[in-house]
C-alpha positions as CSV (number, residue, x, y, z in Angstrom):
1,M,-4.1,-1.9,-25.6
2,I,-1.3,-0.2,-24.2
3,G,-3.2,0.4,-21.0
4,R,-4.4,-3.3,-21.1
5,L,-0.9,-4.5,-21.7
6,A,0.8,-2.4,-18.8
7,I,-2.4,-3.7,-16.5
8,W,-1.4,-7.1,-17.2
9,T,2.1,-6.9,-16.8
10,L,1.7,-5.2,-13.5
11,A,-0.2,-8.0,-12.2
12,I,2.3,-10.6,-13.7
13,V,5.4,-9.1,-12.1
14,S,3.4,-8.7,-8.9
15,I,2.4,-12.1,-8.5
16,G,5.7,-13.4,-10.1
17,V,7.5,-11.7,-7.2
18,F,6.5,-14.2,-4.7
19,V,7.1,-17.2,-6.9
20,A,10.5,-15.9,-7.6
21,V,11.8,-14.7,-4.4
22,P,11.7,-18.2,-2.8
23,I,13.9,-19.6,-5.3
24,V,16.6,-16.5,-5.0
25,V,16.4,-16.3,-1.2
26,P,15.6,-19.7,-0.1
27,D,16.4,-18.5,3.6
28,A,13.7,-16.0,3.5
29,D,11.0,-16.6,6.2
30,S,8.0,-18.6,4.7
31,S,5.3,-17.1,6.8
32,Y,6.3,-13.9,5.8
33,A,6.3,-15.0,2.3
34,L,2.8,-16.6,3.0
35,L,1.1,-13.5,4.2
36,F,2.6,-11.1,1.7
37,G,1.7,-13.5,-1.2
38,A,-1.7,-14.2,-0.1
39,A,-2.3,-10.6,0.2
40,T,-0.9,-9.8,-3.1
41,T,-2.4,-12.7,-5.0
42,S,-5.9,-11.8,-3.9
43,F,-5.8,-8.1,-4.3
44,T,-4.2,-8.6,-7.7
45,V,-6.7,-11.2,-8.8
46,V,-9.9,-9.2,-7.8
47,G,-8.6,-6.3,-9.3
48,L,-7.7,-7.7,-12.4
49,I,-11.5,-9.2,-12.3
50,L,-12.9,-5.8,-11.4
51,I,-11.0,-3.9,-14.1
52,A,-12.0,-6.3,-16.9
53,R,-15.8,-6.5,-15.6
54,V,-16.4,-2.7,-14.9
55,P,-13.8,-0.6,-16.5
56,G,-13.5,2.6,-15.2
57,N,-14.2,1.6,-11.5
58,R,-11.7,2.8,-9.1
59,V,-12.1,0.0,-6.6
60,G,-10.5,-2.2,-9.2
61,A,-7.2,-0.3,-9.9
62,L,-6.6,0.4,-6.2
63,L,-6.8,-3.2,-5.4
64,L,-4.3,-4.0,-8.2
65,L,-1.9,-0.8,-7.0
66,S,-2.0,-2.4,-3.4
67,G,-1.0,-5.7,-4.5
68,A,2.1,-4.3,-6.7
69,I,3.2,-2.3,-3.6
70,F,3.1,-5.5,-1.6
71,A,5.3,-7.2,-4.1
72,A,7.4,-4.1,-4.1
73,V,7.9,-4.3,-0.7
74,Y,8.8,-7.7,-0.5
75,A,11.0,-7.5,-3.6
76,L,12.9,-4.7,-1.4
77,T,12.8,-7.0,1.6
78,A,14.4,-10.1,0.0
79,Y,17.0,-7.9,-1.9
80,A,18.0,-6.2,1.3
81,I,18.2,-9.6,3.1
82,V,20.6,-11.0,0.2
83,A,22.8,-7.4,0.0
84,G,23.3,-7.1,3.9
85,T,24.6,-11.0,4.2
86,S,27.1,-10.3,1.0
87,T,30.7,-9.6,2.1
88,P,31.0,-6.5,1.9
89,P,27.5,-5.7,2.0
90,W,26.0,-3.7,-1.3
91,P,25.9,-0.2,-0.6
92,T,22.3,0.1,-1.6
93,T,21.2,-2.2,1.4
94,A,20.4,0.3,3.7
95,L,18.1,2.2,1.0
96,A,16.1,-0.9,0.2
97,W,15.5,-1.1,4.0
98,V,14.0,2.3,4.1
99,V,12.2,2.2,1.0
100,S,10.6,-1.0,2.2
101,D,9.8,0.4,5.4
102,A,8.3,3.8,3.9
103,I,5.9,2.4,1.7
104,F,4.7,-0.6,3.9
105,I,1.9,1.1,4.8
106,Y,0.1,2.4,1.6
107,P,-1.7,-0.9,0.7
108,V,-3.2,-1.0,4.2
109,V,-4.6,2.7,4.0
110,I,-5.7,2.3,0.2
111,V,-7.6,-0.9,1.2
112,L,-9.1,0.1,4.6
113,T,-9.6,4.0,3.8
114,G,-9.6,4.5,0.0
115,I,-11.7,1.5,-1.1
116,P,-14.4,2.4,1.1
117,L,-14.3,5.9,0.2
118,V,-15.3,4.8,-3.5
119,F,-17.2,1.8,-3.2
120,P,-18.9,0.6,-4.9
121,D,-18.9,2.4,-8.2
122,G,-15.5,4.0,-7.9
123,H,-16.5,7.8,-7.1
124,L,-16.7,9.8,-3.8
125,I,-20.2,9.9,-2.4
126,S,-20.2,13.7,-2.9
127,P,-17.2,16.1,-4.0
128,R,-17.4,17.2,-0.5
129,W,-15.3,14.6,0.2
130,R,-12.6,15.7,-1.3
131,W,-10.8,17.7,1.5
132,F,-10.5,14.3,3.2
133,V,-8.7,12.4,0.0
134,W,-6.3,15.3,0.6
135,F,-5.8,15.3,4.3
136,V,-5.2,11.2,3.9
137,V,-2.7,12.1,1.2
138,V,-1.0,14.8,2.8
139,A,-0.5,12.9,6.3
140,M,0.5,9.5,4.5
141,T,3.4,11.8,2.3
142,A,4.4,13.4,5.8
143,Q,4.6,10.2,7.4
144,T,6.6,8.6,4.4
145,M,9.1,11.6,4.5
146,S,9.6,11.3,8.6
147,V,10.6,7.4,7.8
148,A,12.8,8.2,5.0
149,L,14.9,11.1,6.6
150,A,14.8,10.1,10.1
151,P,18.5,9.6,11.4
152,G,19.3,6.2,13.1
153,P,20.1,2.3,12.2
154,V,17.9,0.4,9.6
155,G,17.5,-3.1,9.0
156,P,18.5,-6.1,11.3
157,D,22.3,-4.9,10.8
158,G,22.0,-1.6,12.2
159,L,23.1,0.3,9.1
160,P,23.1,4.1,8.6
161,N,20.2,5.5,7.0
162,P,21.8,7.3,3.5
163,P,18.8,9.8,3.3
164,A,18.6,10.9,6.9
165,V,18.3,14.7,8.0
166,P,20.6,15.2,11.5
167,A,17.9,17.9,12.2
168,L,14.9,15.5,12.6
169,P,15.5,14.1,16.1
170,G,14.1,17.2,17.8
171,V,10.7,16.8,15.8
172,L,10.5,12.8,16.0
173,P,8.9,12.7,19.5
174,I,6.1,15.0,18.3
175,R,5.8,12.8,14.8
176,G,5.8,9.2,17.1
177,G,3.2,10.8,19.3
178,S,0.7,11.7,16.7
179,S,1.8,8.9,14.1
180,S,-1.5,7.1,14.7
181,L,-3.9,10.1,13.9
182,P,-4.0,9.9,10.4
183,S,-5.0,6.0,10.7
184,I,-7.7,7.1,13.3
185,V,-9.0,9.7,11.1
186,G,-8.8,7.8,8.1
187,L,-10.5,4.9,9.4
188,G,-13.1,6.8,10.9
189,G,-13.8,8.7,8.1
190,A,-13.8,5.6,5.8
191,A,-16.3,4.0,8.2
192,V,-18.4,7.5,8.1
193,A,-18.7,7.0,4.5
194,V,-19.9,3.7,4.5
195,W,-22.4,4.7,6.7
196,F,-23.4,7.6,5.0
197,L,-24.0,5.2,1.6
198,Y,-26.2,2.8,3.3
199,R,-28.3,5.4,5.6
200,R,-28.4,8.3,3.1
201,G,-27.0,6.9,-0.5
202,R,-29.2,7.1,-3.6
203,P,-31.1,3.5,-3.8
204,S,-29.3,3.5,-7.4
205,R,-25.7,3.2,-5.3
206,R,-27.0,0.5,-3.2
207,H,-28.3,-1.3,-6.0
208,H,-25.1,-0.9,-8.0
209,R,-23.0,-2.0,-4.9
210,N,-25.1,-5.3,-4.7
211,S,-25.2,-6.0,-8.3
212,L,-21.5,-6.3,-8.1
213,L,-21.3,-8.5,-5.7
214,V,-23.9,-10.9,-7.1
215,S,-22.4,-11.2,-10.6
């Protein structure tokens, strides 16, 4: 009962963010709201349906989590806009920009990499794929830390980054040159997982996938 309440609360809050933000911030970019609103609503609704129809399947939980993070990014961005236009700017303005930028990539990685790895029954093809999951987790953690701790201006007003570490500029060129590596490896691994599922996967997994699509 508590788990179901938490799931519904998360879903309602996620969708509610995109209803409330245009009211609180009427000057917000409507195209930005439409894009993130559509992503959040679709991920959240489909996630709820899967959680209700196939309990225990990680695909539904991952979709719901992606929608919630998109909603958090949008809420933080709206908050930063309001806080930055206040006089004087609120002390947490820069921090809101930093957190929003740091977590923006997570829903994309979850949908394009995480879900294909566990589709359709919510489990990895085999335990040997755990190393790949850990690679993605470590790479995303490193990427998040580098974004959050990088010195320099943040936001449209060029505010200083509160948690910045001054010693990072020396390693930023290395990070910038290799920032696409986790994405390339992640998407490549997800594609291989899907190919392996269809080419070498058990017939029961294929049947389960088809039953989810037509049910």
